[in-house]
C-alpha positions in Angstrom: -1.1 -2.7 -64.2 2.0 -2.8 -66.4 5.1 -0.8 -65.5 6.5 1.9 -67.8 10.0 1.5 -69.4 11.6 4.5 -67.8 14.7 5.4 -69.9 14.7 1.9 -71.4 15.0 1.7 -75.2 16.0 -1.9 -75.4 13.3 -3.9 -77.2 14.6 -7.1 -75.7 14.5 -5.8 -72.1 10.9 -4.3 -72.5 9.5 -7.6 -73.9 11.3 -9.9 -71.5 10.2 -7.8 -68.5 6.7 -7.5 -69.9 6.8 -3.7 -69.6 4.1 -1.7 -71.4 4.8 -1.8 -75.1 3.2 0.0 -78.0 3.4 -2.3 -81.0 5.1 -0.6 -84.0 6.0 -3.7 -85.9 3.5 -3.0 -88.7 6.0 -0.3 -89.8 8.5 -3.1 -90.7 6.4 -4.0 -93.6 5.8 -0.4 -94.6 9.5 0.2 -94.6 10.3 -2.9 -96.5 7.5 -2.2 -99.1 9.2 1.2 -99.9 12.1 -0.8 -101.5 14.5 1.9 -100.3 17.9 0.4 -99.7 19.7 3.5 -98.3 17.4 5.5 -96.1 17.8 8.4 -93.6 15.1 8.7 -91.0 15.1 11.9 -88.9 13.1 12.6 -85.8 13.5 14.7 -82.7 15.2 13.2 -79.6 13.4 10.7 -77.4 10.7 9.8 -80.0 11.6 6.1 -80.1 14.1 5.9 -83.0 16.4 3.6 -81.1 13.6 1.3 -80.2 12.7 0.9 -83.9 16.4 0.2 -84.9 16.3 -2.6 -82.2 13.1 -4.0 -83.7 14.7 -4.0 -87.2 17.8 -5.7 -85.9 15.9 -8.5 -84.2 13.6 -9.0 -87.1 16.2 -9.1 -89.9 19.3 -10.6 -88.3 19.6 -14.3 -89.1 21.7 -14.8 -86.0 18.8 -13.6 -83.7 16.0 -15.6 -85.4 15.3 -17.9 -82.5 15.4 -15.2 -79.9 13.3 -12.9 -82.2 10.4 -15.4 -82.5 9.9 -15.1 -78.7 10.3 -11.4 -78.6 7.8 -10.8 -81.4 5.2 -13.1 -80.1 1.8 -11.4 -80.0 2.9 -8.5 -82.2 1.4 -7.5 -85.6 4.5 -8.7 -87.5 4.3 -12.2 -85.9 1.2 -13.0 -88.0 2.2 -10.9 -91.0 5.8 -11.9 -91.8 7.6 -10.3 -94.7 9.7 -11.9 -97.5 12.9 -10.4 -96.0 12.5 -11.8 -92.5 15.8 -13.1 -91.0 17.6 -12.6 -94.4 20.5 -10.4 -93.3 23.6 -10.3 -91.2 23.1 -7.1 -89.3 25.9 -4.7 -88.3 24.5 -2.0 -86.0 26.4 1.2 -85.1 25.4 3.4 -82.2 26.9 6.9 -82.1 25.1 8.1 -79.0 28.0 7.5 -76.5 30.8 9.3 -78.3 32.4 12.0 -76.1 32.6 15.5 -77.4 33.8 17.6 -74.4 37.4 17.4 -75.6 39.3 18.4 -78.7 38.6 17.2 -82.2 41.4 14.7 -82.3 40.2 13.0 -79.2 36.6 13.1 -80.4 37.6 11.3 -83.6 39.5 8.7 -81.6 36.3 8.0 -79.6 34.4 7.8 -82.9 36.9 5.2 -84.2 36.8 3.3 -81.0 33.0 3.1 -81.2 33.1 1.7 -84.7 35.6 -0.9 -83.6 33.4 -1.8 -80.6 30.3 -2.4 -82.8 32.3 -4.5 -85.3 33.6 -6.7 -82.4 29.9 -7.2 -81.4 29.2 -8.4 -85.0 32.1 -10.9 -85.0 30.9 -12.2 -81.6 27.5 -13.0 -83.2 29.3 -14.4 -86.3 32.5 -16.0 -85.0 32.9 -18.2 -88.2 33.5 -15.0 -90.2 36.6 -14.0 -88.1 39.6 -14.6 -90.3 42.6 -16.6 -89.0 44.9 -13.6 -89.0 42.7 -12.2 -86.2 41.7 -15.4 -84.3 45.3 -16.7 -84.1 46.3 -13.6 -82.1 44.9 -15.3 -79.0 43.8 -18.8 -80.0 42.1 -19.6 -76.8 39.9 -16.5 -76.7 37.9 -14.9 -79.5 37.3 -11.8 -77.3 40.9 -11.3 -76.5 41.8 -11.8 -80.2 39.3 -9.1 -81.3 40.4 -6.8 -78.4 44.0 -7.1 -79.5 43.3 -6.6 -83.2 41.1 -3.5 -82.6 43.3 -2.0 -79.8 43.3 1.8 -79.9 47.0 1.8 -80.5 46.6 -0.4 -83.6 47.5 0.6 -87.1 44.0 1.9 -87.9 44.2 5.7 -88.3 40.4 6.4 -88.7 37.0 5.0 -88.4 36.9 4.7 -92.2 40.0 2.5 -92.1 38.4 0.2 -89.5 35.2 -0.1 -91.6 37.0 -0.7 -94.9 39.1 -3.5 -93.3 35.9 -5.1 -91.9 34.0 -4.9 -95.2 36.9 -6.5 -97.0 36.8 -9.4 -94.5 33.1 -10.1 -94.8 32.8 -9.6 -98.6 31.7 -13.0 -100.0 29.8 -13.1 -103.2 28.7 -16.7 -102.5 27.1 -15.9 -99.1 23.3 -16.1 -99.3 22.9 -13.7 -96.4 23.7 -10.1 -97.4 24.8 -7.4 -95.0 22.5 -4.8 -93.5 24.0 -1.8 -91.7 21.9 0.2 -89.1 23.3 3.4 -87.7 21.4 4.8 -84.7 21.8 8.5 -83.8 24.3 9.2 -86.6 24.6 12.8 -85.6 24.3 12.6 -81.8 27.8 13.7 -81.1 27.9 16.4 -83.8 24.7 17.9 -82.7 26.1 18.3 -79.2 28.9 20.3 -80.7 26.6 22.3 -82.9 24.6 23.6 -80.0 27.5 24.7 -77.8 30.6 25.0 -80.1 29.8 25.8 -83.7 33.5 26.4 -84.5 34.4 22.8 -83.4 31.4 21.5 -85.3 32.5 23.3 -88.5 36.1 21.9 -88.1 34.8 18.4 -87.4 32.4 18.4 -90.3 34.8 19.8 -92.8 34.7 18.3 -96.3 37.0 15.3 -96.9 37.2 14.8 -93.1 37.1 11.6 -91.2 33.3 11.6 -90.8 32.7 12.1 -94.5 35.3 9.4 -95.3 33.4 6.9 -93.1 30.1 7.4 -95.0 31.9 7.3 -98.4 33.2 3.8 -97.5 29.6 2.8 -96.6 28.2 4.0 -99.9 31.0 2.4 -102.0 30.5 -1.0 -100.5 26.7 -0.6 -100.8 27.1 0.1 -104.5 29.5 -2.8 -104.9 26.9 -5.2 -103.4 28.6 -6.1 -100.1 26.0 -4.1 -98.2 22.4 -4.5 -99.4 20.5 -2.2 -96.9 21.5 0.9 -94.9 19.1 2.4 -92.4 20.2 5.5 -90.6 18.5 7.5 -87.8 19.3 10.9 -86.5 17.8 14.3 -85.6 19.2 16.9 -88.0 20.2 16.9 -91.7 23.0 19.5 -91.2 25.7 16.9 -90.4 24.9 14.9 -93.5 24.6 18.1 -95.6 27.9 19.6 -94.3 30.2 16.6 -93.9 29.1 13.9 -96.3 29.6 14.7 -99.9 28.2 12.3 -102.4 26.4 10.1 -99.9 22.9 9.7 -101.5 20.1 8.5 -99.3 16.4 8.5 -99.5 14.8 10.9 -97.0 12.3 8.8 -95.2 11.4 11.5 -92.7 8.6 13.1 -94.8 7.0 9.9 -96.0 3.3 9.9 -94.9 3.4 6.1 -94.4 6.0 6.6 -91.7 4.7 9.7 -90.0 3.7 7.8 -86.8 6.5 5.2 -86.9 7.9 7.0 -83.8 5.9 8.9 -81.1 2.4 8.0 -79.9 -0.9 8.6 -81.6 -4.1 9.3 -79.6 -5.1 5.7 -79.7 -1.7 4.6 -78.5 -1.7 7.0 -75.6 -5.1 5.6 -74.6 -3.6 2.1 -74.7 -0.7 3.3 -72.5 -3.1 4.8 -70.0 -5.4 1.7 -69.9 -2.4 -0.6 -69.3 -0.5 1.5 -66.7 -2.9 3.8 -64.7 -5.1 2.5 -62.0 -8.3 4.5 -62.5 -9.7 3.2 -59.2 -7.1 5.4 -57.5 -6.6 8.1 -60.1 -8.9 11.1 -59.6 -8.5 12.2 -63.2 -10.4 10.5 -66.0 -8.7 8.8 -68.9 -10.0 11.6 -71.3 -8.6 14.3 -69.0 -5.2 12.7 -68.9 -5.3 12.1 -72.6 -6.2 15.8 -73.3 -3.5 17.0 -70.9 -0.8 14.8 -72.6 -2.1 15.9 -76.0 -1.9 19.6 -75.0 1.5 19.4 -73.4 3.4 16.9 -75.5 1.5 16.2 -78.8 1.0 18.1 -82.0 3.8 16.7 -84.2 3.3 16.3 -87.9 6.3 15.4 -90.1 4.6 14.8 -93.4 3.1 17.4 -95.8 0.2 15.1 -96.6 -3.3 16.5 -95.9 -4.7 16.3 -92.5 -7.4 13.8 -93.7 -4.7 11.2 -94.3 -4.8 8.7 -91.4 -1.0 8.0 -91.4 -0.5 11.8 -91.0 -2.3 12.1 -87.7 -0.3 14.1 -85.1 1.9 12.2 -82.6 3.2 12.9 -79.1 6.8 12.8 -77.8 7.1 9.2 -76.6 9.6 9.8 -73.8 7.7 12.7 -72.3 4.4 10.7 -72.4 6.0 7.8 -70.5 7.7 10.2 -68.1 4.4 11.9 -67.4 2.7 8.6 -66.6 5.6 7.4 -64.5 5.5 10.5 -62.4 1.8 10.4 -62.0 2.0 6.9 -60.6 5.0 7.7 -58.5 3.1 10.6 -56.9 0.4 8.1 -56.0 -2.1 10.1 -58.1 -2.0 13.0 -55.7 -1.1 15.7 -58.3 -0.4 15.9 -62.0 3.3 16.0 -62.9 4.7 19.4 -63.7 4.9 20.5 -67.3 8.6 20.0 -67.2 8.9 16.3 -66.4 12.0 14.4 -65.2 12.6 13.6 -68.9 13.1 17.3 -69.7 16.9 17.1 -69.2 17.0 15.1 -72.4 15.7 18.1 -74.3 18.2 20.4 -72.7 17.2 24.1 -72.5 20.8 25.3 -72.8 21.1 23.3 -76.1 17.8 24.7 -77.3 19.1 28.2 -76.7 22.3 27.4 -78.5 20.4 26.2 -81.5 18.2 29.3 -81.6 21.3 31.5 -81.3 22.7 29.9 -84.6 20.3 32.1 -86.5 21.7 35.5 -87.5 20.7 38.3 -85.1 18.2 40.2 -87.3 16.3 37.2 -88.5 16.5 35.5 -85.0 14.5 38.4 -83.6 11.9 38.0 -86.3 11.6 34.3 -85.5 11.3 34.9 -81.7 8.6 37.5 -82.3 6.7 35.2 -84.6 6.9 32.4 -82.0 5.6 34.7 -79.2 2.6 35.6 -81.4 1.6 32.0 -81.5 0.6 32.5 -85.1 1.7 30.3 -88.0 5.2 30.9 -89.3 5.8 31.0 -93.1 8.6 28.7 -94.2 10.5 27.8 -97.4 12.6 24.7 -97.1 16.3 25.5 -97.8 16.9 22.1 -99.4 20.1 21.6 -97.5 21.6 23.2 -94.4 25.4 23.6 -94.1 27.6 25.2 -91.5 31.2 25.1 -92.9 32.6 28.2 -91.2 32.8 29.1 -87.6 31.8 32.7 -88.3 28.8 31.7 -90.3 25.2 32.0 -89.1 22.0 30.4 -90.4 19.4 32.4 -92.2 15.8 32.4 -91.2 14.7 29.4 -93.3 17.8 27.4 -92.4 17.2 28.1 -88.7 13.5 27.2 -88.9 14.5 23.9 -90.7 16.9 23.0 -87.8 14.2 23.9 -85.2 11.6 21.8 -87.0 13.8 18.7 -87.1 14.6 19.2 -83.4 10.8 19.2 -82.6 10.4 22.8 -81.7 8.0 23.3 -84.6 5.6 21.1 -86.5 4.3 21.3 -90.1 0.7 22.6 -90.6 -1.2 21.2 -93.6 -1.9 24.0 -96.2 -5.6 23.1 -96.1 -5.6 23.8 -92.4 -3.5 27.0 -92.7 -5.9 28.3 -95.4 -8.9 27.8 -93.0 -7.4 30.3 -90.6 -6.4 32.8 -93.1 -2.8 31.8 -94.2 -3.5 31.4 -97.9 -0.1 32.2 -99.5 0.5 28.8 -101.1 4.2 29.7 -101.9 5.0 28.9 -98.3 4.7 25.9 -96.0 3.7 26.8 -92.5 5.1 25.9 -89.1 3.8 26.4 -85.6 4.9 25.5 -82.0 3.5 22.0 -81.5 2.6 22.0 -77.8 2.7 23.7 -74.4 6.1 22.1 -73.5 7.9 23.9 -76.3 5.9 27.1 -75.7 7.3 27.0 -72.2 10.9 26.5 -73.6 10.5 29.5 -75.9 9.2 31.5 -72.9 12.2 30.6 -70.9 14.5 31.6 -73.8 12.7 35.0 -74.1 13.1 35.8 -70.4 16.6 34.4 -70.2 17.6 37.1 -72.7 16.3 39.6 -70.2 18.0 38.3 -67.1 16.7 40.9 -64.6 13.1 40.2 -65.7 13.5 36.5 -65.5 14.9 36.7 -62.0 11.5 38.1 -60.9 10.0 34.7 -61.6 12.0 33.3 -58.7 9.7 35.3 -56.4 7.0 32.8 -56.8 3.4 33.3 -55.8 0.8 30.7 -55.0 -1.2 30.7 -58.2 -2.9 27.5 -57.1 -5.3 29.8 -55.2 -6.8 30.8 -58.6 -7.6 27.1 -59.2 -9.5 26.8 -56.0 -11.4 30.1 -56.0 -11.6 33.1 -58.3 -8.9 35.4 -56.9 -7.2 37.3 -59.7 -5.6 39.6 -57.2 -2.7 37.1 -56.9 -2.1 37.3 -60.6 -2.4 41.1 -60.6 0.2 41.4 -57.8 2.5 39.1 -59.7 2.1 41.0 -63.0 2.9 44.4 -61.4 6.4 43.2 -60.7 7.0 41.2 -63.8 5.2 42.9 -66.7 6.5 46.3 -65.8 10.0 44.8 -65.5 10.4 43.8 -69.1 7.5 45.2 -71.3 8.8 48.3 -73.0 7.9 48.6 -76.7 6.1 51.0 -79.0 4.5 48.0 -80.8 1.1 47.4 -79.4 0.8 43.7 -80.6 4.3 42.9 -79.2 3.5 44.6 -75.9 0.3 42.5 -75.6 2.2 39.4 -76.4 4.8 40.1 -73.8 2.2 40.6 -71.0 0.4 37.4 -72.1 3.8 35.6 -72.0 4.4 36.7 -68.4 0.9 35.4 -67.4 1.4 32.1 -69.3 4.9 31.5 -67.8 3.7 32.4 -64.3 0.7 29.9 -64.5 2.9 27.2 -66.0 5.6 27.5 -63.3 3.5 28.3 -60.2 0.1 26.6 -60.5 1.4 22.9 -60.5 -0.6 21.8 -63.5 -3.9 23.1 -62.3 -4.7 24.7 -65.7 -4.6 23.7 -69.3 -3.0 26.8 -70.9 -3.5 28.0 -74.4 -2.0 31.2 -75.8 -3.7 32.6 -78.9 -6.7 30.3 -78.4 -8.5 29.9 -81.7 -12.2 30.5 -81.6 -14.4 28.0 -83.4 -18.1 28.0 -84.3 -19.6 24.6 -85.3 -16.1 23.2 -85.6 -14.9 25.9 -88.0 -12.5 28.8 -87.2 -14.3 32.0 -86.5 -12.3 34.8 -88.1 -12.6 38.5 -87.6 -10.8 41.3 -89.5 -7.0 40.6 -89.6 -4.9 43.2 -87.7 -1.6 44.4 -89.1 1.2 41.8 -88.9 4.2 42.6 -86.7 6.8 44.7 -88.6 9.7 43.0 -90.2 13.1 43.9 -88.6 15.4 46.1 -90.5 18.0 44.4 -92.6 16.4 41.1 -92.0 16.3 40.2 -95.6 12.6 39.1 -95.4 10.0 40.4 -97.8 7.0 42.1 -96.1 4.6 39.5 -97.5 6.4 36.8 -95.5 5.4 38.4 -92.2 3.5 36.4 -89.7 -0.2 36.8 -90.3 -1.9 37.0 -86.9 -5.7 36.6 -87.3 -8.2 38.0 -84.8 -10.7 35.6 -83.4 -7.9 34.2 -81.1 -8.1 34.9 -77.4 -4.9 36.0 -75.8 -4.8 33.4 -73.0 -7.2 30.6 -71.9 -6.6 28.8 -68.6 -9.0 25.9 -68.2 -9.2 24.2 -64.8 -8.3 20.5 -64.9 -8.1 19.8 -61.1 -10.2 16.7 -60.1 -12.4 18.8 -57.8 -13.1 21.4 -60.5 -12.8 25.1 -60.0 -12.7 28.4 -61.9 -11.3 28.7 -65.4 -10.2 31.9 -67.0 -10.1 33.7 -70.3 -7.8 36.8 -70.5 -7.8 39.6 -73.0 -4.7 41.8 -72.9 -4.4 45.4 -73.9 -1.2 47.5 -74.0 -0.3 51.2 -74.5 3.3 52.4 -74.3 4.4 54.6 -71.4 4.7 57.9 -73.1 4.0 61.5 -71.8 0.3 62.3 -72.2 -2.4 64.4 -70.5 -4.4 62.5 -67.9 -7.7 63.1 -69.8 -6.0 61.5 -72.9 -4.8 58.5 -70.9 -8.3 58.0 -69.4 -9.9 58.1 -72.8 -7.4 55.5 -74.2 -8.0 53.2 -71.2 -11.7 53.4 -71.5 -11.6 52.6 -75.2 -9.2 49.7 -74.7 -11.4 48.3 -71.9 -14.5 48.5 -74.1 -12.7 46.8 -77.0 -11.5 44.1 -74.6 -15.0 43.4 -73.2 -16.4 43.2 -76.8 -13.7 40.7 -77.8 -14.3 38.6 -74.7 -18.1 38.5 -75.5 -17.1 37.1 -78.9 -14.5 34.6 -77.6 -16.9 32.9 -75.2 -19.2 31.9 -78.0 -16.5 29.4 -78.9 -17.8 25.8 -79.2 -15.8 24.6 -76.1 -15.6 27.7 -74.0 -19.4 28.2 -73.9 -19.5 24.7 -72.3 -16.7 25.4 -69.8 -18.2 25.7 -66.3 -17.3 28.6 -64.0 -15.5 30.5 -66.8 -14.3 34.0 -65.7 -13.6 36.7 -68.2 -10.8 39.0 -67.3 -9.3 42.2 -68.9 -5.6 42.9 -68.3 -4.3 46.3 -69.3 -0.7 47.6 -69.1 -1.1 51.2 -70.1 1.3 54.1 -69.5 3.3 52.0 -67.1 0.3 51.1 -64.9 -1.3 47.7 -64.6 -5.0 47.2 -64.5 -6.8 43.8 -64.1 -10.5 43.3 -63.7 -13.1 40.5 -64.1 -16.0 41.5 -66.3 
């Protein structure tokens, strides 16, 4: 079995060590056929952007041609070469290592130093292009000459100065090999500032600043012909929108041809599993592992093209998939990895909370409530997103745009949205892509209620529920947790909060025994089964959102489904949650309310279990959970 490339994004290293590799070289031709010479490609972190920039560098750089022929052996592009193969001198910048935990002046010095370092790498590959005024500084050593010329105490005052000087050196109209510039993670260091220090971000990204000047130099030399191609990767558009005025680039992110350029499709995950997992030892089948990965880490769609378009199939986060497989093997197949894998630190929870907090307070609460409902979220693209003032906050659509680019949301095709009752064609629609980010949202919600979140530290062994039907452990847990934070006069929100507590408890304390789905959509013969739509959650006061933009939560969606995925099998569960606020009332009134809610819950459960998949689920237990007048009731029916 092949080994996984844990935390390795070097194309050369992966190929030379014969680590498992998913061939993405077909996208070289797709990119080239677009004839886009200045392109910006945005994707969430750890999706494989750096790997693709490495592939482009080895394929296009004339200095690497001999080495590239070996590395590309057996790949798609090796038998389908393009007209531009090995036709550029490639200058690659990497902004991922720039330090930001200091003041702006020092951060810009690190930025300048990184530009100089990457230019020195270029001259090392093309020593004949080093001018005599540099090489004569240390005649016996090219490295020492370059180090001396680009010393941090040199006369260069900014990264733009370093770049301008370099481009003047290499400008040669007679050279048959044009220059290609690749910038990987262009906004890595600015995004770090954005999540934890918006004021410093606003100061760094000010108009006419050093960052904007750098990109202006790039664009000027591209227009003059010195640079022929520029390919830039990053995560968010906000740095480009805020700091870079006049830098025009094609937005490659939404091209349907490039939807699965990064991340893994279902077929690619199957290939990963076949090449890395020893199914003679693994007690879970390939399909079970595939479905688990798909539920936990998949669901991303970046193009608005219809769901019938093959290039627009959903993809999974590449790093989280590889981390899941690595941990499964490292555990000697004794248990599934936890939902939060070792790779989770790369999608830092604190940063996530910082990004969400950028949205102004009123609209942030609307966004959080929409997320908790697990319905679709209406969205109008803001076009550009800027943050030029430290006191400034993002509005709802700007905030949703940021969260979408970070991977916390995914696009839903309008045809699919219409099938489940979201038929306002003025909006695009977003949803949480997978269980991993539902879990992050849950943590954020509880973190804002610190007393309630602390109750989760008193863990209970919910693995018991996977071995035998014993809902008493869940009921005992909910008595402490649900009553600790659920207090609302909104029935739907109260139900969502109880459901959230159950979901988070199972996710944290059942060690991957269940595949969890909140707001499980019921289907009959492959089509969504809709009931009458309840009222949408109310719009917060002063939120600036029209009522018709509210989240439309359709019935026909079970509150929580926990399907057992342990190798030995065991009970699965479907929960219907009911809520009534704790207000003064006569005991007879309370009893009548409870009886009605219970009857309604049973009726809904009878409908939910007619779902195509649930009716085939063995040992499925139907449970009613009610938090009414401050008392918790839980019963299997």
